Steps between C-alpha positions, in 0.01 A plus 500: 500500500635844407597764756309824434712813548495870425779654294778589746582849365355830379516635144565316174726190475595274211441124538790263435526120534127464541353156572226600255765449230650176624538277808750486656511874444874535561587180318547290811318372805807558719462730803116479461508741203250299298231775493721802584462827315721808461393863486705797368383855564444697177398840375315426181704190414840645591677338793765769554540877485810479279618294209855579394820315397506310831166333419668351194856434613530499878329483839276778626419660836196334658347832592436598136228229491149603603452191721795579724378637830128455429290389796418129516175415676368190674278327236278346767455499874708260701800459730865563413688176554838580348709808409837509328691825459860607443553395141648768274302654216680425175561717199241436222565316178301567183806457278549155349878551553440560873267202524754247376731501807193512725356187337824316562464546875136378510585157633714642779211716619270202505742320732548800723157487665182704530675838534688452174179402313218702662723778633342699776150355547193461720286192546145544624271215612159580358214524743268339246618146440844485658708527178809722500570789268859603420589853395855506363781726369425776758721798553764459770414659834137575415306207649251642748352185657628234740435129541188436704342834407146497356451701180187618321462497123644820358749567774838615381755232586814617312626680187573337168869432434740303284640247746554127446458339160383814327623682189291811543275630782179305517269311738483122496195353671409137556272298725620178665343229715764554775749762605800302381551571129752221474240238603168671414284456192373798304134599532301667212431870538205715395482877547182690565380851409759618251508688170678405179616777266454393133827516298329690219344763723149555622350474847620239745319167539392417855561142607317380811722190539761342272865462425659769277636392163860534391602858417176654624518828690286480810413713804272458802138599439463594866744740666669345806 
């Protein structure tokens, strides 16, 4: 049975690695990522304020991307069961040249544990059903909740960052049947009360409940 969540941010975000496109959404069932989805903050469909020679040939500062520093909200009510902070926020990599050396270190990150994969992250046990939602790649030093603390849907829990296995600032969200991503199984996700902005223009389409498609731009229909 799917876990029903609200979008954990404000404003417009681009959908990547959607389980509406394929399952497992990230190409693997490892670390309970079977139904995970990524969101990248956008203005229009642009992910960053600047595109220059570094976007083609080199790494880029994380803070030129709209997602970096955006508030991340609890997508449902529950209890915080785990918090991990202290991982650095990396430079961003849109350049294919910059992505090559990063790809070569992928296996090493997978062996290095949760911090190297999820970066700074928060795990919340959902009040409705007991599943666990993971919010990953958070900005270092911005987590505002503690283990054992109850949270209501819409509460700000951290800021978006570029920590862990991340090539540009974005939010990774997944639901699991336990708090241990190394042993858990992924749980399907559905989001409620959101808008989809058509690629070719026109008014947004309101979705009462569903899973956004790959490359859609979405935003909450209800302000949190």
